[in-house]
N, C-alpha and C positions, 0 to 999 in steps of 0.2 A: 145198710149192713143185717146179716142174717144171724141173729144171732144166736146159732147152735153150729154143729161142725166146726167147719173151719173159719166161719166168720168171715166170709167172701162178702165183699162188696158187688152190688147192682144196679144197675139203671131203670127206674119202674117206664115202659112204655104205656102203660096204659092202666088203670083201675077197673076189671070185668065184674061188674055188680049182679050180674047173671051165671054165677061161677061162687061155691062155695065148697068148706073142707069136706062138709058133710057128702057134698054128692063128686065131688071131683076124682075119677080115675084117671090112673096113666099106666101104660107098659113099663115094667121093669126088666133090665135085661139080665139080672142076676137071678132072679125068678123063673125062667125061660119066659120069656115074653109075655105070662100074664098080665092081665088087669091090677092094680095095686090101688085099696084105697090112699088117698091122703093125710086120713084119720091112724091106718093100720100104719104106713107107712113110716110120719111119723113118730109113735110112739114104740116102735120093735129097732128102726135103724140110730133113733138119736137117743131113747128113751123120752120123750118129751107130747106131753099130753095138750093136745089143741082144744083148749077149753070153750072157745065157741065156731061152733062146728056149724052157723050161720053167718059167719065172717063171708065179703067179699076177698077177692085175690089179687093180687098183683100181680101182672103180668109183664115178664123178661125177655125181651128178643135174644134169643140168638142164634149160630149160626145154621143149624143142621134142626132144632124146631123149638119152639117158645118153652120157658118153663113158667112155673105157677109155685108164688109160694101165699103164706095167710099173713097178713099185716102184723098180726099178735107175736109172730117171730121175729121180726124186722125191726130195724134203731132207725132213724132217721141222723145219715149220716154227713158233716159238712157243717160250716157256720154260720146261723140265723142273719138273716140282714141288720137288724137291730146291733146285734156282738160286731159284727163287723167294718159296721159306720164308728165303730168307739177306739179311736186312735191307741188309746192308752192299752185296750185288753188285748189289740191286733200285735202291739208291742209284744208286750208281755207271750202272747200263744209264738211270734216267732223268735222269741229269745230262748225259748224251750226248744226250741223245735230244731237250733242248731246251735251245735256244740261250738260253742269258744274252743282256740286253736291249745293252751293247755289243755280244757279234757277231753279234746282229740288226741294228743299225745299218748294220754293215759287210757283212751278207748282201747287205739291201735297196741300198746303196750299188752292193756290185761288179754287184749285175742292172741296176740302170740302169745303170749304165756301160755294160754289155754291147748292153745294146737299142741305147743311144745311138749304139753305136760301130756299128750293125748296118746291114747296106748298105740294105734296105730303107727304114730310119727317113733313111738320110742324102736316099737320091732323092726323097723326100716332102718332106722340107724341113723334118724336125719337129722342135723345140724341146722337150728333155726335162729336165727342174728335177732337178739327181743328187741335191739336199741335202735334207732334211727339211725341212718348215715350221715355223718357230714360231710360236706362240701361246702366246694366257696361260689361264691354267688355275685352279681356285679348285679351295679344299679345305676341305669341312665339317667341321664340328664332329661327334667321335662322340654319337651321342645314347646316352639313359640309361636306366637301369629303375626300375619302382617299388621302392621296398621297405617291407611291410607289416612292422609290429612284431608281434611277439608280441601274442596276447591277455592282455589278464589276466584274471585269476576274481574272479568278482562273486559277492553274495549270493544264496541259491535266488531263484526267481520277478522277479530283476532282470536284466532285457537290459543286454549290456555296449555300451559306449559307441562309434558308430564314429570310428576313427581315421584322418585322411588320412597316404596313403604319403607316404613321402619321397622324395628324385629322388638317383640313385646314378650319376654317369657310367661310362662303359665304359672308360675309357682303359686300365683292365687287365681283360682280358675272360675271366679266368681265374675270377672269380667264376662265370660262367655254368656251369662244370664240375662244381659241388658243392651249389646253391638245387633246391630245390624251395618256387617260394611258394604253392601250394596243394596239401598233403598227401591220399591219398586211401589208406587202410589197407590191409594186403593181408590181410582177416579171414578169407575163404575160397576155398582154390584147390587145384590139383591140377597134379601133375608124374606126365606120361610118362615112361617108363626103359625098360632092359633091370634084368635084376635083376643084372648085374655093375655098374650105374649107381645103383644103392641110394645109394650111397655119395657118391657124387658132386650126386646130389640133396636128401640130409639135408644137405650141407657150406654147396651156396648156400643153404637156408631158413637155416643158422646167420652164413652171410657179410651176406646181408640186413638180418636181425637186427642184426649187430652195427655193419654201415655207417650202418644211418638213425643206430642210439645214436651213433657218432663223428663225423659230421657233420652231426647236429642235422638230419637232417631231418624228423623228426618223423611218420615213418612207420610206424605200428606192424604187425610184421611178424608174422602170428599161423605156425604150422606148418600147411601146405599137407598133403592128402592124396596119398599116395605108392603109384602104381598102377604099378608090374612086371609086365614081359611076360618070357618066358624067353628065353635068349639069343639063340636062333636064328630070332628073329621075322622077320618081312618089313613092309612098308608097308603089307600088308593088316589083318596083326594087330593092328598103331596104331589101323588104322581103326575097327575092330571093338572098340577097346578104348576108344576116344575117345566114339563112339557110343552105347555100353551103360553110360556113366559120364553121358554127357549124359542119356541118359533118368530116367538114376532118382534122379540127383539134381540137377541144373540146371530141366528141364520142372518138374517138383513144385514149385520155389522159383518160376517164372513164373506157374503156375496160381494157387499164392498171392496173389500180389501183387496181378493182373486187371489189367486194363486202363486202369481209374479210379489205381489207386495211384500214391501220390507214388516217383518214380523214386531210390531211395539208391543212389549207387556201393560201399558198402559191406552191402547185404547180399545175398544167394546168392551163391553160387558167380559171382564175378568174373572168374576167367581160367585158361586151361591152358596148363603150362608142359613143352613135349614136348625131352627130351634127344634128340639128332639122334645113333645109333649110330656110331660111327667103322667097321662094317664096309658099313654102307648107304651108297650117292650121294648126297651129303647136298643137291645142287641136285633133283634127281627126290626125293629123298623127303618136301623140303618143298614141294614146288609139287603133291605127291600129296597128300598130307595135308591141308595149308593147304588146300587146293581142299575138301577132303569137310569138317572142317571149318566153311567158311565158307558149303557148301551144304545140310549136315545138321545139323550143332552147332554154332550161329551165335554164338561167343562169342568174344572177346580170349582171343590166344594168343600166348606168345612161344615164338622157339625158340630152341635153345644146345646146341652140340658140346661131345659130349664132351672134347673137344681143347681147347677154350676153356675148360671148369670147369678141365684139368689144368692150366693154365696158371699157375695162382692168383695173376692180377694181382686186384689191390683196385680198378683204377681201371677192370677191364671190369666187374668184380660190378658197383659203384657205376651204369656208365652201365646195365646192365643194369637195376637195382632204378630210377633214373630215367626208360629207358624207359619200362616197365611202370606206372608213374605217371603220366606222359604219352597213352599208351594207355587209361586208365580213366579219364579227362578232369579231371585234377588237371595245370596250370598249371606249367610249369619256371618261367617267370619271365614278366617285363609289362612291356611297354615304355612309355615315357612318348614319345609323340607330338606332346607340344603343345600348344597354348590352341587353337589352329585347327579339331584336326581331332575330330569331334563322336564324343561319349560313345555315340550314337545313329547311328551309320555301321556299315554292313555294308561287309567286305572282299573281294572276289571273286576268287580267281582259275581262269583257263581253260587248257588246252592242249589239241593236237590232234598227238599220239605217232603218229609215222608208222613206231616201229622192229620188228614184227613183223611178223605175218602181214595183219592189220587194222589203219585206223588210228584209234586210242581217243580218246574224249575226255575231258578230267580235267577235273572241275570240284567245289571247292571256296567255301568257301563263310562268313563268323564270322555266329556269333549272338549274343553280348556283347558286351556294351562295352570290353575290354580286345581285343576283335579277337584270340583265343587258341583260342577253341574253335569250331571247323568241321563246318558241312555236308558232304556229301561224298557224289559219285555219278560215276560213271565208262562209258560203252557204247560200243560200237563205230558208226562213222559209217556210212553208207550201200556207200560204196568205198572202197577204196587210195587215200592219197594227196591225200583229198576235206579241205580248209579248215575251207569254210564251215559250220558248225553250224547245222541245220535247224531252221524256226520252232519245231514240236512239240517235239522235244526241249530246248529254252531253254524253253519253256516251263511245260515241266514240271518242269527241275532249279532254274529261277529261284522256279516254286509252292510245290515244298517248300520251298528255302529260307528262302523268306518267311516259310511257315507253321513252321519250326523256330527262327526269328527270333519269332514273336510266339508260342510256348508259351514260351518264356522271359525274354521281355521284359513279361508280360504282357498278352498281347494287340497289344501297340503292337508300331509298325513302323518300318524307317529313317527318316532326314532324309537322310542320304546317300549313296549307293551308288557305292563306289569298286571300280573293274574294271583286273585286272591280266591284258591278253588277250596269251598267248603263243605259239608255235607258227605264226605267220604269217608268210610271206615277204613280201620288199620287193614283186615283181608283184604280191600276191592281198592287200596291205592295203587299199588305197582298195575292193575288192570286199566286204571280210570285214568296214569302217568302217560302210560304205551297208547290206550287209544286218542285221548282225547288230545296230545301234543303231537301226534302223527296228523291227525285231524285240522288241527291250528295251523299245524306250518305249510299243508296243500291250499288252505284257504286262502293266510296270506302273500304264498308266492301264488297265486290267483288276484286276488286283489290290487298286490302291487307292480306285476310283472313286471320284472327287474331286465327284461330283455329288451321289450319294445319301447317301453318308459321311463330305463334307465334308473331306476329308483331302486335302491337298498331295499334288503326287507330291513326291517328292525328289530332288535334286542328282544328277547323274550326273557321273562323274570316268572316261573312260576312257583306260586307257593301255596304249599296242601296246610290249610288250618284245622285243627282236631280240639273241640274245646272238652269234648266226652274222654278227659285223661284221669285213670286213676292213681297217677303224682301227685303229694301233696308237699307243700318245702313252708318252713318255719322258721323264724329268727330266734335265736337266742339270743335276749336283751339285758342285760343285768339281773340275771339267772331266770327271768323271765320266760317262757314260751309265748311268740307276738306271730302275724300274721305279718309277712316282709313287704316295705313300704312298693310303688306304686313305681314301675319301670325294673324291679328287680326281672333278673334273667340269668338263666342257665344254660351254659353250651359246652360243659365238659360232663362227665363222668355218667348222669344218668342218662346223655344221647345214644343216638344212633351213631349219628358221626361229627364229632365235634370239630376236626379238621375242615377246609373247605378242596374237595377233589373235583374237578371237573365242573366246578360251579353247585355244587350241592352240599348241601350241612341243614342244622338241623338244632333247632333251642324250642328250650319256654321259657315262656315268658308274663308275669304277671304285670298286664296294662294296668288294670284296676282295682282299688278298693273296695272294702265291705265294712259296712259297722257293726255286721252281723255273722256268727257264724267262722270257720275258716276258709279261706281268700282258694279257689283253684285256676292255677296256672293254665296255659293256652300253649301249645304245641302247634311249634310254624317247620313243616319239611320242605325247604327250596329245594326243590324236584329239578329243576334247571334258572341259565343264568348264562344266557350268553354275550351278555354286557360285562365291561370291565367295571361296575359300580363293585363297591367293598361289602366284606360282611359287615362292618360296624355300619354301613350305610343303610344297607337293608334292614339292622337292628332298628335304627330311629328311626326310619322310614316308615316301617313296619309301629312302631311304639306314636310314633307322630299318628298315623291315620288313628288310631282308637278315639284321638279327642276330635274325629272329623265327622262327627255323627252329630247334627242338629236338634237333633227331637232332646239327646241329653248334654248339657253344658260342664261334662266331665269327661273321662275316659272312662272306655267301655270294655267289655271282655274280650270282643276282637273288632280288626279294622273297619272303618264304615263300609267299605264297599260288599263287605259281608255281611254284615244288619242288614244293609240296606237289600241285599239278593235277599235273602229268610225274609224280611218285613214285606215285598213284593209277590214272595213266591205266598207267605199265606194271608196276604190281598187276597189274593188269587181263588185262592182253595175254600177262604172263608163269603167272601164277594160274591167270586163266580165272573167277573166281569172286569176286564182292565179298559179303560175308555176307548171309544173305536175310533176317535183323530189320532190319524199318528203323532201329528205338532206336541200333545201332549205328553209320550213318552218319554219327551225329553224334559217336562217337570217331575219335579215328586211329587207325583197327585196324592200320592198314598201315606206320607207321613202323618 
């Protein structure tokens, strides 16, 4: 941060050892483009004297031209690693950054008083309500999960009788931390690590096996191959080792199966586990090696740091086992969505992420009756900041998603398509709805072709999700101001359309809870609903989906398909590539 003027923050590109304040000059527009010495400029404009004219300069990259700053007038911002690793200090910092609900109300009230007493407001004769409005809100019941009993052994040649699952409420979400509904055995896998981390690799294998046994996960963990590299190995060495192993052991398995062979998740090499060395930069290593795997050695991969293994924390190891199981296509839990949600529903999540150099489309769509298995795609938009998705991209994505649904459901197509569209600002909402909805209807008409095949078009429910809202809700409880409980929703007063008209309505929902600060609601706008599903069912379905994200054993701020679409978009932006193997698009490799 520049410790002068407006105290702006900058990112240093490099240190210029061959430049100094005593010799550096630049053109200043205010003086007619005449060259100005840095020493004179700071003394005249900021009344600041640079004491060391021979110090090097920081180079700051700018769009038009780079700028240079003297280090003595800059201070380092951010949190040092030693402090970041101290949980107690970090908790104190977070507590000071996030206002509690009662403090937030006081801040808002003080701001209102300041504005109301300003000269301009009095001259304009404006009336400002100094106190927050009070409205009635409702709270949804927590959803439940489907509990499947362990199959009982039967006589040879006799098929086991199908057993209906039971319902278990999620009043206590701790159950989500340690269950696996659909276990996938770790039959054949490989660990890549330095020679000094071989013992860590063996320890992980033993831990995976023992935790599966002790927690009753029913995941059989066989010992994987350990591919060790010498201790001075760099990123390129890991890439070469992974590529060689893939060519020798994975590709032959794929050729044996053939294109028409049934896909068995327990057949062939299933995944690679890479132990990130402490000697290499974690983020750079992860991005480079992950990108190489996706491009040239497409297979499920899991990365673990040597530091994480050395913590010897069973909860961390358990999370790794369950995350690998999910990446291999095994459901960790299955939600009970209620009677009105058909088992022939396709759930779609779409997001456009603008964080990186390009705007990236993230697309996910379920193809199983429990709405847990997703087909995934991601690609860049035509230009940065573009929110509307072009028709050819939508056609490609929905066409592939519907084909994945056909493959899994013996040729059947969904009766209902439920779409959660994220990444749309309020100013663009109408345009996005009009364009993308029209394109979707054309795509479905081509895919279903009701005239020739006689298949009726599916019902479509389109919901626009906005998590960047200004509204805040607080609960009055025994004279105190607190956060509203999970499941609180508001569908009157502050909404645009409280009554259902032509299937359209909107609501605010607080699906999650926070331990620090004031909770932010999420706004949902139902832009299309051609089905007979009720408003209450949509509310409960949306809330239940917030519990269906496997990387967090509780409710999150947005429904799972939105979070997954956002995650695959960020993955595509940061890693650079998604797997070239189309079959992996049916697995959550990006978790």
